N, C-alpha and C positions, 0 to 999 in steps of 0.2 A: 504494500500501500505507500502510494505515494503522499509522501508529509512538505508541507511548505515551507520552504525558509525563507527568515529575512533577511537582509543582509545588511548587516552594520557598516556604518559609512565611514571611510579610514581617516585618520588625522589630516592627512593630506586634502582629502575631498571636504573637512570639517573646516577646514583652512582656508581653502578656494571658496568657499561659500561663505564666508566671512569677509574675505578680500573682494566677494562679488558685491555683497549687501552692502557695506561700507563706502567704497571706493567704484561701484562698475567695473572692477576689472577681474578677468576669472582667475587669475593666479599670479606670481612674482614676476614672470615674465610681463604682463602686462603692467603692473607699474613699475619697472625699470622702463617702460617704452612714455611712457607718461613723466615722465619725471623732467628731461628736458624742456618742454613747452610749460608745463606747470611750473616748472623753477622759474624760468624767465619771465612769466606772467606775473609771479609773486615777486620778484627783484623789482617791473616797471611798478609795482604798486607800493612797494617800500621806497622808490624811488620820487615817484607821486606825492607820497603824503606830505613832507616836507618843501617839497617846489611847488605844492599848492600853500603850504601856510605863507611862503614867501609872496607869493603872486598875490595871496588875499591880502598882506600886509602893505604892499604895495597899493592895491586896490582903493581899501579904507583911508590910507593917506593922501590919495589924490582928493577924496573927498574932505579932506580939511581933519578925518577921525583918528583920533591915539590908536593904532592897533593892538596893545598892550592888551595882553588876557581876552583879547576877543579872538572870536572863531571866523577862521576863513568864509566868505561871502562867495569863494569858488568852490566846488567841490571836486574832492580826489577822483571821483569817477571818472568826470571828466577829462582832466590832467593823464589817467592812466590810460585811455583810450587813445586819446592824441598820441602819447609817446608811444605808444604800438602801432598805430598807422605812421607813424613817421619812421620808425625801425623794420617795418614791413616792407615800405616801399624804397627807403634811402640802402639799405644795408641786403646783402646777400644772404637769407639766413636759411639753417640747413632744414631738410624735411624732417629730420628727427625731432622738431618741435610740436610736430603737425598732431602727433597722438596727445600730446598734451594742452595743447589750445584745446582741441574738441571737450578733452575732459572738464577741462575750464569753463569752457561756455556754455556746459550743461551742469555738470553736476556742482562744482563751484558757484556757481551760478542761482541754482535751486536753494543749495545751503546759505547763502547769504540775503535768498528773499527769506527765509523761516526764518534767521535770526534778525533781521531786521522788525519784525511782526512785534517785538518785544518794544519798541519806541513806542508803539500806538496803544493808548490809555482811553475807554470810554469816558473816565472821569473827565478826558479835556472835551468832551460836548456838553456833559453836565455845567461845564464852567462858563463856557459860551451861551448857554442859556437857549429859552425856547425860542428868541427872535434872530438871534444869531444862526441857527439851524438852517433856516429857511435859505438866508443868503449864500453859502458853502451850496449848499443843494442846487439852487438854480445857478449859480457859477459854474458847476462839474458839469452837470445834466444838459445845458444848453450848451457847451461849448464841444462838448463830446457829438451833439446832434449836425450842428451847425458845421464844424471842423471834418465830418463825415461826409457833408453834402456838399462839403466847397470840394474837397479830394472827389468825389466819384464827377463833379462838373468838370474838373480839370483832366480827367481820365489816368489820374495814377492809380500803381497797384492799391489795393483794399486792405492788404496786411500793413504796408506803409501810412496810407491813411488813419486805420485805427490806432496805430503804435504813437502817431503826431496828437492825435485827438487824446489818448491815454495821459500822455506825458503833459498837453497843454493843460488838461481839464480838471488832471487829478493833481500829481504831484511830481512830474518833472523822471528823471532817468529810474526812478525806483518802479515808477507804474510801466514806462516803457520796459525794463527788464522783465517785470512779474508777467505782462502780456504777451510778451515774443513766444517765449514758449508755448503757451495755450493755443497760439496761431500758427505755429510754425514759422515765424518771421525769421529771416537771415539776417546775416551779420549785414550786409550792405543794406537792408534797410534799419535793424537797431542804429549801426554806426549815424546814418541820415537822421534819423528822427533823436537820436541825443544832440548831436550838432543843434538843429533846429530850436530845441526847448529853451538849450544851453544858453543859445545866439538871444534869442528874445525875452527869456529870463531874467540877460543880464543887462539888456538894455531897459526893462521897466525896471529892476532893481535900482541904475542909476537917475531913472527919470522921474518916476513914480514920488517919491518923496519929495519931490522939490513941486510938484503939480498937485499934490493931495490938498494943500492945506488951501490952494484958490478954488476947489470945485467941492469940499467936504467941509464940515462945521466942525463938527466933536471928534474929540480922541478915537473913540470907540469905532466912530464911521469910518476914520481913516484907518485904523487898524484893521478894519473889516477887509478895507479896500483893498491894502496891501498885501494882507493874506490870501487874497484869492486871484488878485489880479496877476502877482509874481510868478513862478513855476516851481523853482526848486526851494527844499525849504532854508538852506543856506542863502540865498537871493534873499528870502524873504526874511530872515533874520538881520542880513546886509541890508537890505532897505529901510527897515525898522531902527536898525540901529541907527543909520545914517539920520532920520527925521528925529531920533531921541538926541544926537549930539546935535543939532542943526537947532533944532525947535524946544530942546529941554523939554520932551516931554515922555514920560518914562509909561505912560498909559498906553501908549500908543504900540510900542515894543511887546507890551504883556498881551493888548489883541490882539497885532497880528501873529505874532505867535499860537495863541491859542487857538485862532483861525485856521492857520495851516494846519495844527495838528489834527483839529478835526477834519481837514480836507484830506488831509492824509489817511485818516482813519475808513474813510469811504473806499479806499483798494480793494479791502475785503470784498466790498461790495460788487463795485464798478470793475471789476478784471473780469471775474465770471460772467458777469453782465456784455461787457463787451465781446467778451469770446463768443458767447452763445449768439450775439447780433451777427458778428464776422461770419461764424460756423453756418449758421441759418441761412444768409444771401450766399454762400459759396454753395449749399445745398440749393437752395431754389436754381442760380444758375446751371448747376450740373445737371438739373434734368429731376433731383429726387425731391424731397418732400421734407420742410423745414421742422414737422415734428418729429424727424429720426435724429436730430443732432443726439449725439451721445452727450449724457449729463457727465458722464465720467470725464470727460476730457475737460468741461469744464470748471473740475475742481480735483485736479491732478493731486497729487501729493504733497507737493512744495506750498499749494495756495491752501489746501486743508492746514500744514505747519505752521504757515502764515499766517492764518486764522488762529489758530490753538494758543501762539504766543504773544497776540493781540487780548486774548482770552483771560490770559493767565496775568498779564500787565496789568488787567481790568481788575481783578479780583484782589490781586495785589494792593493797587492802588487804591481799592474801597475798603481794604481794612486797615490802612495806613491813615486816610481821610476818615474813620471812625474810632482813629487813637491807637490803633490795635498794631500788633505786629505781621508782617505780611508773611503769611503760611505757617505763622507760629516760628518763624526764624530769623528773618531781616527786620531792624528799626528803619526809621524811615531813610536815615542817612545808608545805612548799609544797603537797601532795596535801591537805593538811587544811583550806586555805587556798580549794583550788579547788574542792573537792568541796562544802564551804561557801556558797560563791559561788554554784554552780548549785543548788544544792537548798534552801538557805533564803533566799539572797536571792532569785534571779528565781524559782525552784519556788515559793517562799510568796509574791511579788507576784502571780504572774501567776494564783494562786489565787485571791488577796485580791480581784484585780481582777474572776476570774469571779463571786465571790460578791458583791461589789459589786452587778454585774449581775444577778444573782438576783434581790439584794434590789429593785432598782429595777423589776424585771417582778413585782414581788410584791405584788399590793393586799389589803389586810385582808378584803375580800368575799370572799377566795379561801378563806378558813377557815371558813365558815359550813357547817355540816352536818357535820361533823368534829367537831370539839367538844372537849373532853377525852383520847378515849378513846388518841390514841397517846401520850401523857404517862403514859396509864396503864399501857400496852406498855412505855414506855420505862423507866417507875421497875419496873415487876415486872422487866424485863430487865435493869435496872442492879445489882436485888440479887442476881438469880442467879447473875450473873456474879460479884458479889463473895462470894458464899457459896461457887461453884465454886472461885474464886480461892485462898479462905482452906482452903477444904479440900485442895486438893491443895500449896498451901505447908506444908503442918500434916504431911503422912504424908511428899510429898519433901522438901522445904524444907533439912532436916537433913543431906541429903547432899550438898548445894549449897556450894562453896566457893571464892569469888572473892577 
């Protein structure tokens, strides 16, 4: 009589399974193959951080602001992608880096997205109050709708328009890199979108602090406007710092920061929504049915991880707000340092490594045939978001008290 035997996995099989689960590579040979490109991407990220600080100090000084102790209004993610692009196009890079570049633009990118989720908290929404939330929601969804509409009118690729809309409407580079995997955007589209929102976000950072007092009245209105009209978190802080230094108004800095953090929180909602709308359009164009869009594609593991981290941050902040200890472990200062280490340090460095790899994978030749149309979309989108942010801040900002 035959007996069924259950094979026991060998130590080598267990080791290979662990490597595949943690790194996405099947064995040690795979680990070795990704090291050159991965380490080069890490090196670029490490160079980008101090370089960004120097550039940021220079930018703040140009505006008459003492840069001592202030964070850079320029994102290190942008610096990393620029350095990567320059290296790719100016130097003969070996093919041995290709596997590490692919690993960084997939696995490390997803890890970074998960980790930065801990920077977001529902407590920021509560700070903004019932009158501030409609300002943020209207700015986000109006921007998403109009930018996608303009993109289609100019006959640009759907994925590129989706990325520009996400970056302009939600929160800059983080929104772009979070949306890109779900819609399978390529490096060219990511690089274009990042350059787009960075350029117009910087213009807003320089111009809006001086324009705001002429078109709005209260500090809360101005803070809401800066928090919705400027793209990147670092750019919003830079704009609000400029206003604070020039006009000696601390409330604007607080209102702009809270508004931007609230806007960032909508990433967990809008990224799946934007991905769904894109996939639905693609299904219809390919002759399928919109109802057949796979919901699992909208909530891949990294998006769920991002949401989970934001939930944990919100719960911890709620403990602290009620005078308690976060999860029975961290007091207020320790919780602040813990979340900053995960989100700001490790999350931002992971994204910086991923964007350095995107730069290393991006040749100038891929931009041929697209031209300046994406920047026209970005310009119109930035202006629309600015006007909508101003209108909503003007109408509702007077009811917000921080």
